[in-house]
SEMIZA-226677 format. One line per 4 residues: their letters; for each residue y, z, x of N, C-alpha, C. Coordinates in steps of 0.1 Angstrom, whole numbers, plus 5000, padded with zeros to 4 digits. Example, Ala and Ser with C-alpha at 12.3 -4.5 7.8 and 13.67 -1.06 7.14 Angstrom:
<sites>
as> 4943/5078/5132/4955/5078/5123/4967/5078/5132  4978/5071/5128/4989/5071/5137/5000/5079/5129
</sites>
This chain:
<sites>
xxxx> 4987/5000/5009/5000/4999/5001/5014/5000/5009  5022/4992/5007/5034/4990/5014/5042/5001/5011  5052/5005/5018/5061/5015/5017/5070/5013/5002  5075/5001/5002/5079/4997/4989/5072/4997/4976
xxxx> 5060/4995/4978/5050/4996/4966/5048/5013/4965  5048/5019/4973/5046/5036/4973/5059/5041/4967  5068/5036/4970/5083/5041/4964/5083/5037/4949  5079/5026/4946/5080/5021/4934/5072/5029/4925
xxxx> 5058/5033/4931/5049/5038/4922/5048/5054/4920  5057/5062/4933/5057/5074/4935/5069/5080/4934  5081/5071/4935/5094/5076/4936/5101/5076/4924  5113/5079/4924/5120/5081/4912/5130/5070/4911
xxxx> 5133/5062/4920/5142/5050/4918/5138/5039/4908  5146/5035/4899/5145/5026/4889/5143/5010/4894  5131/5004/4895/5130/4991/4904/5121/4984/4891  5126/4978/4883/5117/4972/4875/5110/4959/4882
xxxx> 5097/4955/4879/5092/4946/4884/5087/4934/4876  5098/4924/4875/5096/4915/4865/5089/4903/4870  5080/4897/4859/5068/4888/4864/5079/4874/4866  5071/4863/4871/5076/4849/4874/5087/4844/4867
xxxx> 5085/4849/4851/5096/4845/4842/5108/4853/4841  5108/4862/4848/5117/4874/4849/5117/4883/4837  5101/4888/4833/5102/4895/4821/5093/4907/4826  5094/4918/4817/5082/4930/4817/5080/4932/4802
xxxx> 5067/4933/4801/5062/4938/4787/5069/4950/4783  5069/4951/4769/5074/4962/4764/5065/4969/4752  5060/4980/4751/5052/4982/4739/5060/4994/4731  5064/4990/4721/5070/5000/4711/5062/5009/4703
xxxx> 5065/5021/4702/5054/5029/4692/5066/5037/4684  5059/5044/4672/5068/5052/4665/5065/5064/4670  5079/5070/4671/5082/5081/4679/5076/5095/4672  5075/5093/4658/5072/5101/4647/5055/5104/4650
xxxx> 5048/5094/4649/5033/5094/4648/5026/5088/4659  5034/5081/4665/5025/5075/4678/5019/5059/4677  5021/5056/4664/5014/5042/4661/5021/5030/4669  5014/5024/4674/5017/5012/4680/5025/5001/4670
xxxx> 5036/4999/4672/5046/4991/4664/5045/4974/4667  5047/4973/4680/5047/4960/4684/5048/4958/4700  5044/4946/4705/5046/4945/4720/5055/4933/4721  5064/4934/4730/5074/4923/4732/5077/4922/4745
xxxx> 5088/4915/4750/5091/4913/4763/5108/4914/4766  5111/4921/4778/5125/4923/4781/5125/4915/4794  5139/4911/4793/5144/4904/4808/5153/4915/4813  5160/4913/4825/5168/4925/4831/5179/4929/4821
xxxx> 5185/4919/4813/5196/4921/4803/5191/4931/4793  5180/4925/4787/5176/4931/4774/5171/4947/4778  5166/4947/4790/5163/4961/4796/5176/4970/4797  5187/4965/4804/5198/4971/4806/5206/4975/4792
xxxx> 5205/4965/4783/5213/4968/4770/5205/4980/4762  5190/4979/4763/5182/4989/4756/5189/5003/4761  5189/5005/4775/5191/5016/4781/5207/5019/4777  5215/5010/4778/5231/5013/4777/5233/5017/4758
xxxx> 5228/5012/4752/5230/5011/4737/5220/5021/4729  5210/5025/4734/5200/5031/4726/5191/5024/4717  5195/5012/4715/5187/5003/4707/5181/4992/4712  5167/4989/4707/5159/4980/4714/5165/4966/4713
xxxx> 5164/4962/4724/5169/4946/4727/5155/4938/4735  5155/4927/4731/5143/4919/4736/5147/4905/4741  5138/4901/4748/5139/4887/4750/5126/4879/4745  5131/4868/4736/5122/4859/4729/5118/4847/4738
xxxx> 5106/4848/4741/5101/4834/4748/5103/4822/4741  5096/4823/4728/5098/4810/4720/5111/4806/4718  5121/4815/4716/5133/4810/4714/5142/4808/4728  5136/4815/4736/5144/4815/4750/5157/4822/4750
xxxx> 5158/4833/4742/5171/4840/4739/5170/4854/4738  5179/4863/4742/5180/4877/4740/5183/4879/4725  5175/4892/4719/5179/4894/4706/5178/4909/4707  5188/4914/4696/5186/4930/4696/5177/4930/4681
xxxx> 5167/4939/4680/5157/4944/4672/5165/4945/4657  5163/4937/4647/5170/4942/4636/5186/4932/4633  5187/4925/4643/5200/4917/4640/5199/4906/4629  5187/4902/4627/5188/4894/4614/5183/4900/4602
xxxx> 5172/4909/4604/5165/4915/4594/5170/4928/4587  5176/4935/4599/5183/4950/4594/5173/4957/4597  5160/4956/4601/5150/4966/4606/5150/4968/4622  5157/4978/4623/5162/4983/4638/5152/4991/4642
xxxx> 5153/4993/4656/5147/5005/4665/5156/5011/4673  5156/5025/4670/5166/5034/4676/5155/5040/4685  5160/5040/4698/5151/5044/4710/5152/5060/4714  5143/5066/4711/5140/5079/4713/5139/5083/4728
xxxx> 5128/5075/4735/5125/5076/4750/5119/5065/4753  5124/5063/4767/5118/5052/4772/5110/5056/4787  5099/5050/4789/5092/5051/4801/5088/5039/4807  5085/5042/4821/5080/5030/4830/5069/5030/4833
xxxx> 5058/5020/4835/5045/5024/4839/5046/5025/4856  5032/5028/4858/5030/5032/4872/5037/5022/4882  5035/5007/4880/5041/5000/4891/5054/4991/4885  5060/4996/4874/5072/4994/4868/5074/4979/4863
xxxx> 5061/4974/4859/5062/4961/4852/5061/4962/4837  5059/4973/4833/5061/4975/4818/5065/4988/4814  5072/4986/4801/5080/4995/4795/5073/4999/4782  5076/5012/4781/5070/5017/4769/5082/5027/4760
xxxx> 5085/5022/4750/5095/5026/4742/5092/5034/4729  5096/5047/4728/5091/5055/4717/5105/5053/4707  5101/5048/4695/5116/5044/4685/5115/5048/4670  5126/5052/4667/5125/5054/4650/5129/5040/4642
xxxx> 5117/5034/4638/5118/5022/4632/5123/5023/4618  5133/5015/4615/5138/5013/4600/5132/5002/4596  5126/5004/4584/5120/4992/4577/5106/4987/4586  5104/4972/4586/5091/4966/4591/5096/4962/4604
xxxx> 5086/4964/4613/5085/4961/4627/5082/4949/4628  5073/4942/4621/5067/4931/4622/5074/4919/4615  5077/4905/4622/5082/4896/4615/5073/4892/4601  5062/4895/4600/5054/4892/4588/5058/4901/4575
xxxx> 5067/4910/4579/5070/4920/4568/5064/4933/4568  5054/4933/4578/5046/4946/4578/5053/4956/4589  5047/4970/4585/5052/4981/4594/5049/4980/4609  5038/4973/4614/5032/4972/4626/5027/4958/4627
xxxx> 5030/4952/4640/5023/4939/4643/5008/4940/4644  5002/4950/4644/4988/4955/4646/4983/4958/4631  4982/4948/4624/4976/4951/4609/4962/4945/4607  4955/4939/4617/4941/4935/4615/4932/4942/4627
xxxx> 4921/4947/4622/4909/4949/4630/4899/4940/4635  4896/4943/4649/4885/4929/4649/4873/4936/4647  4862/4928/4639/4852/4935/4633/4839/4924/4641  4828/4930/4641/4816/4922/4641/4809/4921/4654
xxxx> 4801/4912/4658/4796/4914/4670/4796/4899/4677  4793/4896/4690/4791/4884/4695/4788/4874/4686  4794/4863/4684/4790/4850/4677/4795/4853/4663  4797/4866/4659/4802/4864/4646/4814/4875/4644
xxxx> 4825/4872/4650/4836/4882/4653/4848/4878/4642  4851/4886/4636/4864/4884/4624/4873/4894/4628  4885/4891/4619/4893/4901/4617/4892/4907/4603  4896/4917/4600/4899/4925/4589/4914/4932/4589
xxxx> 4918/4929/4576/4930/4936/4572/4930/4953/4573  4939/4959/4578/4944/4974/4580/4955/4977/4580  4961/4988/4571/4973/4989/4571/4982/4976/4571  4977/4967/4562/4985/4955/4560/4996/4954/4550
xxxx> 4998/4963/4545/5008/4963/4532/5021/4958/4537  5027/4946/4529/5040/4944/4536/5052/4952/4527  5058/4956/4538/5072/4967/4533/5083/4955/4527  5085/4944/4532/5094/4933/4527/5088/4922/4528
xxxx> 5093/4913/4520/5091/4895/4520/5098/4890/4530  5088/4885/4542/5095/4879/4555/5103/4868/4551  5099/4860/4540/5107/4847/4536/5122/4849/4532  5123/4863/4526/5137/4868/4521/5144/4872/4533
xxxx> 5135/4881/4541/5145/4887/4552/5147/4877/4560  5141/4867/4568/5141/4858/4580/5145/4846/4574  5156/4843/4567/5159/4829/4561/5163/4821/4575  5157/4808/4577/5162/4799/4587/5171/4789/4581
</sites>
């Protein structure tokens, strides 16, 4: 392990390790109950805006654009705590979620369980109730 890696993993310096696309993965969980709400990505600007504002900011790979969670839907995430993983290439944010975290209108993006065995693997809905109609919330 290099001295730089050792410092990144054991030290207290904030040294985000962005991937080749300039992103870190971010896992957002519900601060009240620990449920995983969503996984998204942050670039340097999104990470710094999240720290500065206390609201979740992300970088959309599909739109190639910075976005504040809830800017179009009103379904915001207020950050309670942020943590970096061991090698600083992933962020965990504990949030107070207002409304649905998922663009499908559900509370969480993780609303399907994997069931079955090799050769017959399927998904089944769990906690899949829609809180909002996504076609009304996300008009394009």
